[in-house]
C-alpha positions in Angstrom: 133.1 89.8 256.1 135.1 92.7 254.5 134.9 96.2 255.8 136.6 99.3 254.5 137.5 102.7 256.0 136.1 105.3 253.7 136.4 108.4 255.9 140.2 108.5 256.5 140.1 112.0 258.2 137.5 111.1 260.8 139.1 110.6 264.2 136.0 109.6 266.2 135.0 106.0 266.9 131.4 104.9 267.4 131.0 101.5 269.0 128.0 99.4 267.9 127.0 95.8 268.6 124.7 93.7 270.6 124.5 94.1 274.4 127.4 92.4 276.2 129.9 92.7 273.3 132.1 95.1 275.3 131.1 98.6 274.0 131.2 100.2 277.4 134.4 98.6 278.6 136.2 99.3 275.3 135.0 102.9 275.4 136.3 103.4 278.9 139.7 102.0 277.8 139.9 104.2 274.8 138.9 107.2 276.9 141.5 106.6 279.5 144.4 105.3 277.4 144.0 107.3 274.2 142.8 110.6 275.6 139.4 110.4 273.9 136.4 112.1 275.3 133.5 109.7 275.8 130.0 110.4 274.8 128.0 107.4 276.0 124.6 107.6 274.3 122.7 105.5 276.9 124.3 107.5 279.8 123.1 110.8 278.2 119.6 109.4 277.9 119.7 108.4 281.6 120.8 111.9 282.6 118.2 113.5 280.4 115.3 111.4 281.8 116.6 111.0 285.3 115.9 107.3 285.4 117.5 104.0 284.2 116.8 102.8 280.7 114.8 99.8 282.0 112.4 102.3 283.6 112.2 104.4 280.5 111.2 101.2 278.6 108.7 100.2 281.2 107.1 103.7 281.6 107.4 105.3 278.2 108.1 102.3 275.9 110.7 101.4 273.4 109.6 103.9 270.7 110.1 106.8 273.2 113.5 105.5 274.1 114.5 105.2 270.4 113.4 108.9 269.9 115.7 110.0 272.7 118.5 107.9 271.3 118.1 109.5 267.9 118.1 113.0 269.4 121.3 112.3 271.3 123.1 110.8 268.3 122.1 113.7 266.1 123.4 116.2 268.6 126.9 114.8 268.9 129.7 117.1 267.8 133.5 117.2 268.3 136.7 115.3 267.5 138.6 112.6 269.3 135.4 111.1 270.7 134.5 107.5 271.5 130.8 107.0 271.3 129.4 103.8 272.7 125.9 103.3 271.3 123.1 101.2 272.7 122.7 97.8 271.0 119.6 99.0 269.1 121.0 102.3 267.7 121.3 100.7 264.3 117.5 100.0 264.1 117.0 103.5 262.8 118.7 104.5 259.5 119.0 108.1 260.6 121.2 107.1 263.5 123.6 105.2 261.3 123.7 108.2 258.8 124.4 110.6 261.7 127.2 108.4 263.1 128.8 108.0 259.7 129.0 111.8 259.3 131.2 112.1 262.4 132.8 108.8 263.1 134.2 105.5 262.0 131.8 102.8 263.1 133.3 99.8 264.8 131.1 96.7 265.3 132.0 94.6 268.3 131.1 91.0 268.0 130.7 88.1 270.4 128.9 84.7 270.4 125.6 84.4 272.2 127.3 82.2 274.8 129.9 84.9 275.5 127.2 87.6 275.7 125.1 85.5 278.1 128.2 85.0 280.3 128.8 88.7 280.4 125.3 89.9 281.1 123.6 87.0 283.0 123.6 88.8 286.3 122.3 92.0 284.9 118.8 93.0 285.7 118.6 96.1 283.5 118.2 94.5 280.1 114.6 95.2 279.0 114.8 93.2 275.8 115.9 90.0 277.7 113.4 90.3 280.6 112.3 86.7 281.4 114.3 85.3 278.4 117.9 85.4 279.6 119.2 82.4 277.6 121.7 81.9 274.7 118.9 80.8 272.3 116.9 84.0 272.7 120.1 86.1 272.5 121.0 84.3 269.2 117.6 85.1 267.8 117.8 88.8 268.7 121.4 89.0 267.3 120.4 87.4 264.1 117.5 89.9 263.6 120.0 92.8 263.9 123.0 91.2 262.1 122.5 92.7 258.7 122.0 96.2 260.2 125.2 95.9 262.2 127.2 94.7 259.2 125.8 97.3 256.9 126.6 100.1 259.3 130.1 99.0 260.3 133.4 100.3 258.8 135.2 97.5 260.6 134.3 94.6 262.9 136.3 93.2 265.9 135.5 89.9 267.6 135.7 90.3 271.4 135.4 86.6 272.4 138.4 85.5 274.5 140.1 88.9 274.3 140.9 91.4 277.0 139.5 94.9 276.7 143.1 96.1 276.0 143.5 93.7 273.2 140.2 94.7 271.6 141.0 98.4 272.0 144.5 98.0 270.5 143.1 96.2 267.5 140.6 99.0 266.9 143.3 101.7 267.1 145.6 99.7 264.8 142.9 98.8 262.2 141.3 102.2 262.2 144.7 103.9 261.8 144.3 106.2 264.9 
């Protein structure tokens, strides 16, 4: 898989990828170690709605959540930002277009087995409710694979790497 950096002057990093690939952890590392400001899309939605994402899904539904997600992404402004996005942000073309305007998009990758190991004790994953297994995770990942790859400027595999290693790879490959 070949990715290229087309927007050389952009200094923001948007992190995309399936749940459990390390977006939040890498974002915190880049914020702390590189002096970036963090704009966590999911956290903004939780703050706006005053409830966890799982509750938003349960009460209002996925479409409502995706509308909020699109609104938050469209409103992001600034430089030297790290923007961890929810795993489904790429489901809407407008989100990818808005992220490309302001950032380099980094796809974090992990195997279904790694993802399961990272999230197996989590109870706030609405898309995995009752189906917390590597097979189901693989199916969901495959459904989104092409969207992730199309959106990404570069991809970083996170399996077997520390957060620091992944973050340093992003900084090096993105030329930050």
